[in-house]
Backbone bond lengths (Angstrom), bond angles and torsions (degrees), N, CA, C in turn:
res aa  C-N    CA-C-N  psi(-1)  N-CA   C-N-CA  omega(-1)  CA-C   N-CA-C  phi
1 M - - - 1.462 - - 1.537 109.35 -
2 A 1.316 115.67 142.58 1.454 121.61 -177.90 1.521 111.11 -60.75
3 E 1.313 116.67 146.83 1.442 120.63 178.47 1.538 112.03 -89.89
4 Y 1.294 116.67 -12.65 1.462 119.98 178.69 1.501 109.57 -146.23
5 R 1.314 116.23 159.43 1.491 123.35 179.08 1.528 107.08 -129.28
6 T 1.298 118.27 156.97 1.444 121.02 -176.66 1.525 111.34 -112.52
7 I 1.328 115.49 148.13 1.473 123.28 173.23 1.497 107.51 -120.72
8 K 1.333 117.03 116.32 1.466 121.66 177.53 1.505 108.76 -70.82
9 M 1.390 114.44 148.09 1.451 117.84 -179.94 1.511 111.36 -62.99
10 A 1.334 116.16 -28.30 1.502 120.07 -179.62 1.527 110.26 -67.88
11 F 1.325 117.53 -14.24 1.496 121.83 178.66 1.533 109.53 -52.31
12 W 1.360 116.24 -44.46 1.463 120.12 -173.24 1.488 114.50 -75.38
13 T 1.308 117.28 -17.20 1.501 121.65 177.65 1.499 113.56 -100.32
14 D 1.318 117.30 -1.42 1.452 121.95 176.68 1.559 109.37 -65.34
15 P 1.332 117.31 127.60 1.431 120.25 -177.70 1.527 114.31 -53.93
16 F 1.317 117.11 -37.01 1.459 118.66 179.45 1.567 109.80 -65.94
17 I 1.331 117.42 -45.50 1.440 120.73 179.98 1.527 111.41 -61.85
18 E 1.352 115.60 -39.97 1.475 119.53 179.52 1.546 111.60 -63.85
19 S 1.344 115.56 -26.78 1.438 118.51 178.49 1.512 116.63 -78.14
20 L 1.351 115.50 -13.69 1.471 120.38 -178.40 1.525 111.73 -79.16
21 S 1.299 115.24 150.96 1.433 120.73 174.14 1.523 107.34 -75.90
22 P 1.394 119.85 165.78 1.428 119.74 175.39 1.506 115.08 -54.48
23 Q 1.333 117.70 -37.32 1.449 120.46 178.50 1.520 111.26 -69.61
24 G 1.337 116.73 -36.23 1.497 121.12 177.37 1.511 109.57 -64.68
25 K 1.310 119.44 -41.97 1.467 123.94 179.45 1.504 109.48 -62.98
26 L 1.359 115.74 -43.07 1.459 120.80 -178.97 1.543 110.59 -60.42
27 L 1.357 114.10 -46.08 1.461 116.99 -177.69 1.527 112.55 -66.77
28 Y 1.332 115.42 -40.69 1.461 118.92 178.99 1.571 112.08 -61.79
29 I 1.349 113.68 -44.53 1.520 115.73 175.97 1.547 110.71 -63.64
30 Y 1.305 115.77 -38.02 1.492 118.84 179.88 1.509 109.62 -59.75
31 L 1.364 119.02 -41.36 1.454 120.83 -174.32 1.494 113.98 -61.96
32 F 1.397 116.90 -35.80 1.471 115.41 -177.77 1.551 111.07 -101.45
33 T 1.373 118.72 -0.42 1.494 118.09 173.55 1.502 111.13 -111.88
34 S 1.307 119.73 -0.59 1.459 122.60 -178.70 1.522 110.44 -66.08
35 P 1.304 118.04 140.29 1.456 122.91 177.63 1.582 111.56 -66.08
36 N 1.361 113.50 -13.76 1.480 117.86 177.75 1.542 111.06 -85.67
37 T 1.297 119.43 -3.99 1.459 122.35 -174.61 1.566 108.15 -94.77
38 S 1.298 115.19 125.63 1.466 122.28 -178.69 1.516 109.50 -77.89
39 N 1.325 115.52 175.70 1.465 121.44 177.46 1.503 112.94 -71.63
40 L 1.341 117.48 -5.21 1.423 122.22 168.94 1.527 114.69 -85.82
41 G 1.325 113.63 -13.64 1.457 120.81 -175.16 1.539 109.78 86.98
42 V 1.334 117.33 20.22 1.441 122.44 -175.45 1.573 109.06 -106.04
43 L 1.301 117.16 133.93 1.449 120.11 174.65 1.544 110.59 -139.94
44 E 1.287 114.93 141.25 1.472 119.03 174.91 1.484 107.97 -114.13
45 I 1.290 116.61 109.89 1.470 122.51 -170.19 1.507 110.25 -155.62
46 S 1.283 118.80 147.20 1.456 123.40 -178.29 1.566 109.38 -85.16
47 K 1.318 112.64 155.52 1.472 117.13 175.08 1.516 113.26 -62.81
48 K 1.344 114.48 -28.58 1.452 118.47 177.59 1.487 112.92 -65.27
49 R 1.342 115.64 -40.56 1.439 121.69 177.35 1.549 111.05 -67.25
50 I 1.312 117.20 -42.66 1.439 121.26 177.59 1.536 110.43 -60.33
51 S 1.347 114.53 -42.58 1.514 120.44 178.14 1.497 110.19 -59.96
52 Y 1.326 116.53 -42.32 1.491 120.79 -177.89 1.540 110.06 -64.46
53 E 1.351 115.61 -42.97 1.458 119.04 -171.74 1.539 111.49 -82.75
54 T 1.300 120.09 -22.52 1.487 121.43 -179.97 1.514 114.70 -102.91
55 G 1.364 115.40 -18.98 1.462 119.26 -176.09 1.488 113.33 82.44
56 L 1.324 118.39 5.99 1.449 122.77 177.86 1.581 107.00 -86.56
57 L 1.374 113.13 151.95 1.462 116.41 174.73 1.559 109.62 -72.02
58 E 1.274 116.85 155.97 1.478 119.52 -179.15 1.522 111.06 -62.54
59 D 1.297 120.17 -32.68 1.431 122.58 175.90 1.486 112.79 -67.70
60 E 1.372 115.76 -36.52 1.445 120.16 175.42 1.553 110.89 -68.04
61 V 1.329 116.44 -40.67 1.421 119.28 177.00 1.536 111.98 -58.26
62 E 1.306 116.50 -46.31 1.486 120.97 178.47 1.506 110.53 -62.31
63 E 1.316 117.47 -41.88 1.460 121.13 -178.65 1.559 111.12 -60.75
64 H 1.320 115.50 -46.72 1.475 119.76 -176.94 1.500 111.08 -75.85
65 L 1.309 118.44 -33.18 1.456 118.54 174.26 1.520 112.65 -63.74
66 S 1.332 115.80 -38.59 1.470 120.44 178.52 1.517 109.99 -66.24
67 A 1.377 117.43 -39.16 1.424 120.53 177.44 1.508 113.10 -62.49
68 L 1.311 116.26 -43.11 1.446 121.47 177.55 1.535 112.26 -64.65
69 E 1.337 114.43 -37.76 1.484 119.79 177.37 1.470 110.25 -66.00
70 S 1.334 118.98 -42.96 1.443 122.25 -179.93 1.522 112.88 -64.92
71 A 1.322 116.39 -31.17 1.483 121.99 179.29 1.521 110.89 -82.25
72 G 1.342 119.55 -3.41 1.497 120.37 179.08 1.511 111.70 82.83
73 K 1.329 118.92 11.17 1.476 121.56 179.87 1.493 113.34 -90.35
74 L 1.345 114.96 -10.83 1.486 119.71 -176.43 1.515 108.58 -145.32
75 L 1.320 115.12 143.07 1.474 121.94 173.66 1.508 107.79 -122.83
76 R 1.358 116.24 127.09 1.469 120.06 -178.65 1.532 112.24 -115.40
77 D 1.291 115.19 142.70 1.471 122.20 172.37 1.499 107.21 -143.23
78 G 1.373 115.01 90.61 1.457 120.10 -173.65 1.502 108.67 72.35
79 E 1.344 116.91 -129.26 1.453 121.35 174.51 1.488 113.66 -87.41
80 A 1.336 116.21 -4.67 1.478 119.04 178.09 1.555 108.44 -84.41
81 M 1.352 114.70 134.52 1.441 119.78 -178.53 1.526 109.51 -133.30
82 W 1.318 116.94 144.58 1.458 122.05 176.70 1.493 110.50 -126.03
83 V 1.358 117.82 119.86 1.452 123.12 174.51 1.543 107.26 -76.87
84 T 1.260 116.76 107.66 1.501 120.92 -166.71 1.529 113.38 -65.42
85 N 1.325 120.29 -25.93 1.478 121.68 -178.87 1.496 112.34 -98.59
86 F 1.337 117.02 7.90 1.440 121.25 -175.35 1.539 113.82 -64.06
87 I 1.333 117.87 -49.84 1.452 120.66 -178.11 1.531 111.56 -62.07
88 R 1.313 117.05 -37.78 1.486 118.58 179.88 1.564 111.17 -65.86
89 N 1.318 116.92 -38.47 1.460 121.52 -171.54 1.511 115.79 -96.85
90 Q 1.338 117.44 -22.66 1.470 119.47 -172.64 1.509 115.46 -120.06
91 T 1.336 118.78 1.88 1.453 120.66 -179.55 1.510 110.28 -129.82
92 S 1.293 116.65 169.46 1.457 121.71 178.19 1.521 108.70 -116.59
93 T 1.324 117.27 173.88 1.468 121.19 -179.67 1.516 112.00 -106.15
94 S 1.307 115.28 25.35 1.502 119.09 176.32 1.493 108.13 -64.99
95 P 1.328 118.85 149.05 1.450 121.44 -178.76 1.516 114.79 -56.59
96 K 1.349 116.24 -36.80 1.446 117.34 178.64 1.522 113.79 -68.64
97 M 1.339 114.60 -37.08 1.486 119.06 177.31 1.485 109.67 -68.23
98 V 1.300 119.07 -41.31 1.509 121.97 179.18 1.479 108.58 -60.13
99 Q 1.340 118.00 -45.81 1.481 122.17 179.71 1.506 109.81 -60.49
100 S 1.312 118.26 -41.07 1.451 122.41 178.72 1.494 111.40 -64.48
101 L 1.315 118.47 -41.66 1.464 123.03 179.33 1.513 110.68 -62.88
102 R 1.347 115.31 -41.73 1.501 120.00 -178.80 1.518 109.68 -62.88
103 R 1.308 115.76 -39.93 1.506 118.82 -177.60 1.569 108.58 -70.74
104 L 1.262 117.15 -39.11 1.457 119.46 179.57 1.561 109.38 -66.22
105 A 1.326 116.08 -37.16 1.476 120.97 179.81 1.521 111.54 -64.17
106 Q 1.341 114.57 -36.56 1.473 118.37 178.69 1.526 113.14 -64.13
107 E 1.311 115.77 -30.50 1.477 121.28 -175.83 1.504 112.85 -83.01
108 L 1.335 117.84 -9.68 1.473 119.69 -178.11 1.494 111.68 -62.33
109 S 1.322 115.70 138.86 1.473 119.80 176.11 1.515 112.79 -89.08
110 S 1.373 117.38 -16.57 1.423 120.66 -177.09 1.546 111.71 -91.36
111 E 1.319 115.82 114.75 1.502 120.41 179.18 1.502 110.15 -68.90
112 V 1.366 116.20 -30.27 1.453 120.67 -179.06 1.529 109.97 -63.72
113 I 1.303 117.57 -45.97 1.444 123.00 179.56 1.523 111.45 -69.29
114 K 1.363 116.70 -36.94 1.446 120.35 175.63 1.528 110.58 -59.55
115 T 1.308 115.74 -44.86 1.481 119.85 -176.72 1.540 110.15 -65.45
116 S 1.339 116.77 -38.49 1.452 120.83 178.45 1.494 111.66 -65.68
117 L 1.323 116.14 -42.84 1.428 120.51 178.25 1.526 112.36 -59.55
118 L 1.308 114.70 -40.65 1.491 120.78 178.96 1.514 111.10 -67.88
119 E 1.337 114.73 -38.40 1.498 118.29 -179.79 1.546 112.19 -69.91
120 Q 1.308 116.54 -39.84 1.485 118.47 -178.23 1.515 114.43 -84.51
121 F 1.335 115.80 -28.56 1.481 118.71 -178.08 1.530 111.53 -129.91
122 P 1.335 116.63 60.69 1.470 119.86 -178.41 1.541 111.87 -61.44
123 N 1.323 118.14 -31.27 1.427 120.20 -177.08 1.566 111.67 -69.28
124 I 1.346 116.31 -17.95 1.452 120.89 178.14 1.501 112.25 -99.32
125 F 1.321 117.90 -40.91 1.470 121.70 -168.37 1.507 116.63 -109.78
126 S 1.332 118.47 -4.00 1.466 119.85 -174.07 1.499 111.86 -63.14
127 D 1.348 118.46 -35.52 1.447 119.77 -179.56 1.507 114.23 -82.95
128 T 1.348 115.84 -9.32 1.437 120.34 -177.56 1.537 112.43 -104.57
129 L 1.312 116.59 -55.80 1.463 120.24 -176.25 1.496 113.58 -74.91
130 S 1.332 118.62 -17.30 1.478 118.38 179.15 1.529 110.55 -80.12
131 I 1.336 114.89 -13.02 1.522 120.23 177.49 1.479 109.16 -120.15
132 P 1.355 118.95 91.72 1.470 121.62 -177.89 1.551 111.55 -62.22
133 N 1.350 114.34 148.54 1.475 119.74 175.36 1.509 112.15 58.03
134 R 1.263 116.28 38.27 1.457 120.15 -179.13 1.528 111.35 -64.94
135 Y 1.319 114.85 -37.91 1.450 120.86 178.62 1.541 110.37 -115.29
136 P 1.330 120.03 156.29 1.438 122.37 174.41 1.531 110.07 -67.59
137 I 1.321 115.89 171.09 1.471 119.08 -175.50 1.496 114.45 -60.32
138 D 1.349 116.77 -34.73 1.449 119.42 -176.27 1.551 111.18 -90.80
139 T 1.346 116.80 36.76 1.438 121.53 -174.18 1.515 113.80 -57.31
140 L 1.342 116.40 -30.63 1.501 119.37 -177.19 1.452 111.81 -65.43
141 S 1.352 118.21 -21.59 1.455 120.09 -178.60 1.460 112.64 -93.15
142 I 1.339 119.46 -3.20 1.456 122.55 -177.49 1.545 109.94 -80.53
143 P 1.284 119.91 125.21 1.508 119.21 -179.06 1.505 110.34 -70.99
144 I 1.306 114.43 154.02 1.486 121.26 177.59 1.512 108.11 -76.32
145 R 1.349 114.53 136.93 1.433 119.38 179.34 1.553 109.58 -70.12
146 E 1.361 114.16 160.23 1.452 117.25 -176.67 1.499 111.64 -63.73
147 E 1.358 119.83 -34.69 1.487 121.56 178.04 1.480 109.89 -62.24
148 E 1.369 118.64 -42.05 1.444 122.89 -179.92 1.530 112.24 -65.10
149 E 1.368 114.47 -37.88 1.466 118.19 178.05 1.522 110.47 -64.46
150 E 1.358 116.15 -42.63 1.466 120.31 -179.70 1.527 109.31 -63.58
151 E 1.319 116.49 -40.76 1.468 121.26 -179.71 1.571 108.87 -63.16
152 E 1.306 115.03 -45.09 1.501 118.73 179.50 1.505 109.62 -59.72
153 E 1.352 118.76 -47.21 1.447 120.37 -179.29 1.533 112.61 -60.42
154 E 1.347 116.52 -39.13 1.442 119.18 176.53 1.505 112.25 -63.72
155 M 1.341 115.53 -43.01 1.475 119.27 -179.88 1.529 110.52 -62.71
156 E 1.354 115.77 -44.21 1.470 119.54 178.03 1.475 112.39 -60.72
157 E 1.336 117.42 -41.74 1.491 120.64 177.14 1.537 110.74 -61.48
158 E 1.316 116.20 -43.43 1.462 120.77 179.67 1.533 111.16 -61.69
159 M 1.311 116.84 -42.37 1.455 122.14 179.30 1.540 110.78 -66.48
160 E 1.321 117.22 -39.67 1.440 119.94 178.27 1.551 110.73 -66.29
161 E 1.321 116.85 -39.92 1.442 119.19 178.98 1.515 110.22 -65.51
162 E 1.328 116.08 -40.44 1.443 121.02 -179.35 1.547 109.69 -62.83
163 M 1.354 115.88 -45.13 1.430 118.93 178.40 1.534 112.69 -63.17
164 E 1.315 116.48 -38.11 1.478 119.74 177.30 1.465 111.54 -64.19
165 K 1.344 117.65 -39.43 1.467 122.03 179.42 1.527 110.17 -64.67
166 K 1.344 115.92 -41.27 1.441 119.65 178.14 1.512 112.73 -63.47
167 M 1.336 115.98 -42.18 1.465 120.48 179.25 1.521 109.90 -66.08
168 E 1.319 117.65 -38.35 1.466 121.18 179.00 1.524 110.10 -62.19
169 K 1.371 116.21 -45.89 1.419 120.01 179.82 1.518 111.60 -64.99
170 K 1.299 117.73 -36.51 1.444 120.77 178.92 1.517 110.09 -65.26
171 M 1.325 117.83 -43.17 1.418 122.30 178.90 1.541 112.05 -64.88
172 E 1.377 114.64 -38.83 1.447 119.37 179.34 1.543 110.09 -63.44
173 K 1.353 116.38 -40.32 1.482 119.23 178.49 1.514 112.11 -65.48
174 K 1.307 116.34 -38.07 1.493 120.06 178.73 1.513 108.39 -65.04
175 M 1.316 118.74 -44.15 1.451 122.09 -178.07 1.582 109.33 -65.05
176 E 1.337 115.38 -40.19 1.465 119.10 178.69 1.514 109.11 -61.83
177 K 1.320 115.63 -44.16 1.479 118.54 -177.78 1.505 111.59 -64.90
178 K 1.346 116.94 -38.24 1.469 119.15 178.59 1.499 111.16 -66.24
179 M 1.341 118.20 -36.96 1.438 123.21 178.37 1.548 110.63 -63.76
180 E 1.340 114.78 -44.88 1.442 120.13 178.46 1.573 111.85 -60.59
181 V 1.311 114.94 -39.94 1.478 119.03 175.95 1.482 112.40 -61.98
182 R 1.373 115.00 -43.28 1.490 118.05 179.47 1.512 111.97 -65.92
183 K 1.340 116.93 -32.16 1.479 119.71 -179.87 1.535 110.91 -84.64
184 G 1.291 115.80 -5.51 1.491 117.59 179.08 1.504 114.26 84.26
185 K 1.332 116.54 13.80 1.493 120.26 -179.03 1.518 112.68 -90.78
186 A 1.289 115.35 -12.52 1.462 118.40 -179.42 1.501 109.54 -139.58
187 P 1.354 118.79 150.84 1.445 120.25 178.93 1.539 112.67 -66.75
188 S 1.280 115.50 150.45 1.461 121.63 178.48 1.518 110.91 -68.25
189 P 1.340 119.75 136.09 1.432 122.33 177.46 1.529 112.80 -64.90
190 D 1.363 116.57 -15.35 1.467 120.68 179.95 1.508 112.19 -80.36
191 G 1.343 116.39 -9.69 1.449 118.13 176.23 1.499 115.16 110.90
192 D 1.341 121.99 -2.12 1.434 123.93 -179.30 1.513 108.50 -74.14
193 G 1.335 117.13 93.20 1.442 119.96 -177.84 1.529 113.24 76.30
194 A 1.354 116.72 9.37 1.455 118.49 -177.30 1.471 110.78 -77.94
195 H 1.333 112.33 151.73 1.475 119.20 172.17 1.508 108.15 -121.84
196 P 1.320 118.88 93.21 1.471 121.94 -174.71 1.499 109.64 -60.44
197 P 1.358 116.88 150.12 1.446 119.00 176.37 1.508 113.35 -55.14
198 K 1.364 113.26 138.67 1.428 118.38 -176.92 1.500 111.48 -68.64
199 Q 1.343 117.10 137.17 1.434 121.26 174.65 1.491 109.38 -115.95
200 R 1.330 119.26 156.56 1.427 123.60 178.90 1.577 107.37 -67.24
201 V 1.271 116.24 124.81 1.466 121.50 178.65 1.545 105.87 -87.62
202 P 1.333 118.16 117.55 1.490 120.32 179.13 1.510 114.47 -77.73
203 Y 1.367 116.52 71.17 1.428 120.52 -177.26 1.527 113.34 -55.64
204 G 1.295 115.99 -47.58 1.454 121.18 -175.70 1.507 111.08 -64.94
205 E 1.345 117.00 -42.99 1.465 120.68 -179.92 1.554 112.06 -63.72
206 I 1.306 114.46 -40.25 1.516 117.87 179.43 1.507 109.68 -66.50
207 L 1.342 118.26 -42.28 1.480 121.86 178.19 1.522 108.77 -62.96
208 E 1.299 117.46 -40.36 1.487 121.56 -179.00 1.561 110.04 -64.63
209 L 1.324 116.24 -37.51 1.501 120.20 178.16 1.557 107.05 -66.10
210 Y 1.316 118.12 -41.27 1.465 121.00 178.36 1.545 111.18 -57.78
211 H 1.291 117.46 -49.37 1.496 121.51 178.53 1.514 110.08 -65.25
212 Q 1.312 117.65 -38.15 1.472 119.50 -175.08 1.519 111.70 -70.85
213 L 1.308 116.63 -44.18 1.476 120.62 -176.04 1.509 113.80 -90.19
214 L 1.347 119.15 -17.14 1.477 121.39 -179.13 1.530 108.93 -128.39
215 P 1.293 118.71 62.69 1.465 120.26 -175.93 1.511 114.37 -67.18
216 T 1.340 118.05 -19.22 1.468 120.21 -179.25 1.499 114.36 -86.74
217 L 1.314 117.51 -11.51 1.479 121.38 -179.68 1.513 107.94 -84.60
218 P 1.351 118.21 161.97 1.466 122.71 -177.21 1.507 111.44 -53.57
219 N 1.333 117.56 135.13 1.418 125.28 179.98 1.505 110.72 -74.65
220 V 1.340 118.09 140.40 1.433 123.15 177.03 1.562 108.02 -90.15
221 Q 1.294 116.86 114.40 1.460 120.13 -176.99 1.515 112.65 -83.47
222 K 1.355 117.66 -33.68 1.440 121.75 -176.90 1.540 111.27 -141.23
223 L 1.339 115.72 133.31 1.444 121.21 177.94 1.514 107.34 -88.75
224 T 1.324 114.19 86.83 1.458 120.83 -176.07 1.501 114.02 -73.29
225 D 1.324 120.21 166.27 1.478 121.95 178.97 1.519 109.48 -63.00
226 Q 1.337 118.63 -35.84 1.454 122.14 178.15 1.525 110.16 -59.54
227 R 1.336 116.77 -45.30 1.449 121.71 179.69 1.498 111.67 -66.75
228 K 1.366 116.11 -38.45 1.432 118.32 177.45 1.552 112.55 -61.98
229 R 1.384 112.68 -40.25 1.486 116.13 178.52 1.503 111.28 -63.84
230 A 1.350 117.77 -37.66 1.452 120.70 177.15 1.509 112.30 -62.98
231 I 1.324 114.84 -48.09 1.500 119.30 179.10 1.542 109.25 -59.81
232 S 1.364 116.32 -44.92 1.434 119.93 -176.32 1.548 110.34 -63.85
233 A 1.338 116.68 -38.73 1.436 120.25 179.06 1.518 112.01 -62.69
234 R 1.347 115.73 -45.91 1.477 120.35 -179.07 1.535 108.65 -67.39
235 W 1.328 120.12 -41.51 1.424 125.66 -179.26 1.529 110.37 -60.61
236 S 1.337 115.98 -43.91 1.501 119.61 -174.94 1.484 113.81 -82.59
237 S 1.323 118.12 -15.69 1.467 120.42 -172.51 1.512 112.90 -72.31
238 D 1.333 116.44 -20.70 1.473 120.01 -174.87 1.557 107.59 -149.03
239 Q 1.330 115.94 128.21 1.463 116.89 -179.83 1.520 113.35 -61.96
240 E 1.308 116.86 -29.97 1.444 121.85 178.61 1.506 112.76 -60.93
241 R 1.359 114.79 -30.37 1.487 121.43 -178.80 1.517 112.05 -76.89
242 Q 1.315 116.85 -10.77 1.478 118.13 -175.25 1.537 111.00 -86.19
243 S 1.318 112.97 54.63 1.492 121.56 -178.09 1.535 107.50 -156.80
244 L 1.317 115.60 131.74 1.460 119.99 177.11 1.504 111.06 -62.50
245 F 1.351 117.86 -27.12 1.430 120.14 177.42 1.525 111.43 -62.85
246 W 1.358 115.94 -38.27 1.492 120.67 179.34 1.549 108.84 -65.37
247 W 1.341 116.57 -42.32 1.484 120.75 -178.99 1.494 111.03 -66.62
248 R 1.317 117.45 -36.59 1.492 120.56 176.14 1.549 109.13 -62.99
249 S 1.312 116.97 -41.42 1.454 123.54 179.08 1.539 108.72 -63.99
250 Y 1.334 115.97 -43.96 1.473 120.26 -177.63 1.535 110.99 -62.05
251 F 1.309 116.48 -50.91 1.480 120.39 179.91 1.505 109.71 -66.42
252 G 1.374 117.72 -28.78 1.440 118.94 175.87 1.541 112.51 -67.40
253 T 1.363 115.51 -34.07 1.435 118.84 175.47 1.543 111.25 -65.67
254 V 1.345 115.94 -40.15 1.470 120.50 176.10 1.520 109.12 -60.72
255 A 1.316 117.46 -44.13 1.470 121.24 -177.47 1.543 113.03 -61.75
256 N 1.349 114.09 -24.23 1.475 120.09 -179.51 1.534 111.28 -98.84
257 T 1.344 116.79 12.88 1.449 120.42 177.55 1.543 110.53 -113.18
258 P 1.307 119.50 94.82 1.493 121.91 -173.66 1.539 112.76 -52.22
259 F 1.341 117.25 -39.11 1.455 120.42 -175.38 1.555 109.01 -55.82
260 L 1.327 116.73 -44.69 1.467 120.95 -174.77 1.546 110.25 -73.09
261 L 1.298 119.24 -14.86 1.467 123.33 -178.60 1.519 111.78 -94.09
262 G 1.366 115.81 1.43 1.450 119.46 177.03 1.506 113.80 107.32
263 K 1.301 118.78 -0.11 1.455 119.76 -179.70 1.542 108.75 -90.77
264 N 1.345 113.94 76.16 1.463 123.02 178.66 1.482 108.12 -146.79
265 E 1.336 116.13 174.12 1.480 120.81 -175.90 1.511 112.98 -64.51
266 R 1.300 120.10 -22.34 1.473 121.66 177.77 1.500 113.68 -101.40
267 N 1.332 118.69 0.03 1.466 123.59 -175.56 1.549 110.96 56.13
268 W 1.306 114.72 30.68 1.490 120.76 177.94 1.501 108.86 -80.73
269 A 1.311 120.56 140.84 1.447 126.69 175.07 1.524 111.07 -126.38
270 A 1.320 115.72 144.46 1.489 119.70 178.53 1.508 108.67 -70.05
271 N 1.338 114.83 158.66 1.479 118.78 170.30 1.517 109.01 -127.75
272 F 1.307 118.55 178.31 1.423 123.19 -172.74 1.525 112.42 -57.92
273 D 1.375 116.31 -43.81 1.459 120.24 -177.43 1.512 110.92 -63.36
274 F 1.348 116.92 -37.71 1.442 122.23 178.74 1.518 109.59 -62.60
275 L 1.344 117.72 -46.21 1.463 122.33 -176.78 1.552 111.12 -70.45
276 M 1.298 120.08 -16.46 1.453 121.81 -179.71 1.512 111.80 -89.49
277 R 1.358 121.16 -5.21 1.439 122.45 179.53 1.537 108.75 -79.72
278 E 1.334 116.61 134.04 1.446 121.72 -174.47 1.493 111.65 -55.32
279 Q 1.350 118.19 -48.72 1.471 121.53 -176.28 1.521 109.69 -61.16
280 K 1.328 116.29 -41.99 1.482 118.05 -176.21 1.518 110.02 -74.54
281 M 1.337 118.06 -32.08 1.450 120.05 177.09 1.537 110.64 -62.15
282 V 1.301 114.42 -45.11 1.487 119.45 178.39 1.486 111.61 -60.28
283 M 1.346 116.73 -42.92 1.469 122.52 179.96 1.521 110.88 -62.95
284 V 1.330 116.41 -41.96 1.425 121.24 178.80 1.539 110.71 -60.98
285 L 1.332 114.33 -47.49 1.438 118.27 179.76 1.511 115.30 -66.54
286 E 1.352 116.55 -26.36 1.466 121.41 176.75 1.498 113.59 -84.40
287 G 1.354 116.91 -3.33 1.468 120.77 176.48 1.560 112.44 78.30
288 R 1.331 114.39 28.16 1.494 117.09 -177.87 1.518 112.07 -75.42
289 Y 1.296 118.42 -15.96 1.478 121.16 -178.66 1.560 111.64 -106.39
290 Q 1.262 118.03 16.93 1.480 121.49 -176.32 1.521 111.16 -64.40
291 S 1.340 117.81 -34.17 1.480 120.22 -179.26 1.527 109.16 -70.75
292 Q 1.351 115.79 139.67 1.464 119.62 -179.62 1.553 111.83 -80.52
293 Q 1.338 117.18 -17.86 1.433 121.29 179.36 1.561 109.24 -120.68
294 R 1.334 115.34 150.51 1.430 117.50 176.79 1.525 110.20 -68.53
295 P 1.350 121.05 131.53 1.446 121.80 177.64 1.505 111.22 -72.15
296 R 1.314 115.44 166.92 1.472 119.42 179.33 1.528 107.74 -72.69
297 N 1.385 113.73 143.06 1.444 122.02 177.98 1.528 113.46 47.45
298 P 1.325 117.95 54.58 1.466 119.73 -177.96 1.485 109.80 -71.69
299 R 1.328 116.57 154.14 1.445 117.96 169.88 1.504 112.13 -70.06
300 L 1.308 116.76 149.79 1.487 119.17 -172.79 1.489 113.31 -61.34
301 D 1.356 116.70 -26.84 1.472 118.05 -176.16 1.521 112.77 -95.94
302 D 1.357 116.19 6.61 1.463 119.11 -177.04 1.556 111.50 -81.14
303 F 1.322 116.38 -29.27 1.472 119.51 -175.78 1.508 110.77 -131.96
304 P 1.311 118.80 171.52 1.474 121.40 -177.19 1.540 110.49 -57.88
305 D 1.351 115.92 154.26 1.421 122.23 176.24 1.533 108.57 -65.97
306 M 1.367 117.48 158.86 1.438 119.61 -175.17 1.511 112.66 -60.92
307 D 1.354 114.38 -37.78 1.507 116.13 178.94 1.512 112.02 -64.60
308 E 1.325 116.29 -30.83 1.521 119.78 177.92 1.534 109.55 -73.33
309 L 1.363 116.15 -34.80 1.481 118.30 178.91 1.534 112.84 -68.09
310 E 1.365 113.81 -34.75 1.432 119.47 -179.53 1.548 112.92 -77.67
311 A 1.334 115.71 -20.05 1.479 119.37 -177.45 1.489 113.60 -63.34
């Protein structure tokens, strides 16, 4: 069994993970990092033991296990559980690893999990799980035959050659792109006239963060085309902004700025459209609205326009 497991950085921006409570995230991480979890992603453990090791109450453990099961992230059969995405994220397709997974699958006591493994990974388990008791109980101690060793070596060589070819092609494409930039046939990757590939702008998620983090500010009833254009412009203007984490931080800054929440001499409060303007966004991030009262002789661009204050 592996001594460590990996968590990709994209884990934290996955919409499903973002939807989990802190306790749900803890339990999910526990399931694939637990020393009781095999390289198949299978563990047989009681809720009482999970409760002891995570600090969650047994009722909480059951609640979050059920939520993961409903979302298709977990399959349960009694006390046996299978983390369905484990093999994809925590193992490799090397011949030795595949052989190890097949042997572990044979030893499973849960027919439900065996069936699911076969359905989801037929290329790995079809020759193993379709023939029960293919090996004796002490199969882990049986040495690999010379023919199997030679076959493994050939497969590993083929995989290495394939990876080398992919890396060569990738390097060739990078070199071609650099040459095109130098010849003026392609935009510079540094942004001089570049048009970066379009990404999906998460309008709804950004608006949801606004309502969630700034419940006292005016509610947005309709996501109009004009508002979408404003969001898209702010999203595209800086690569750092192309992350929901950044937008959560931005609205969090607004939430910690009393002036923008209406605590000022005019009782004026910002709204969504105001916060989407580039100039105002920069001023918020620079802390220009931190004072609760307007200072004497302010510069005209330091605070909202008069028509915005009267709104």
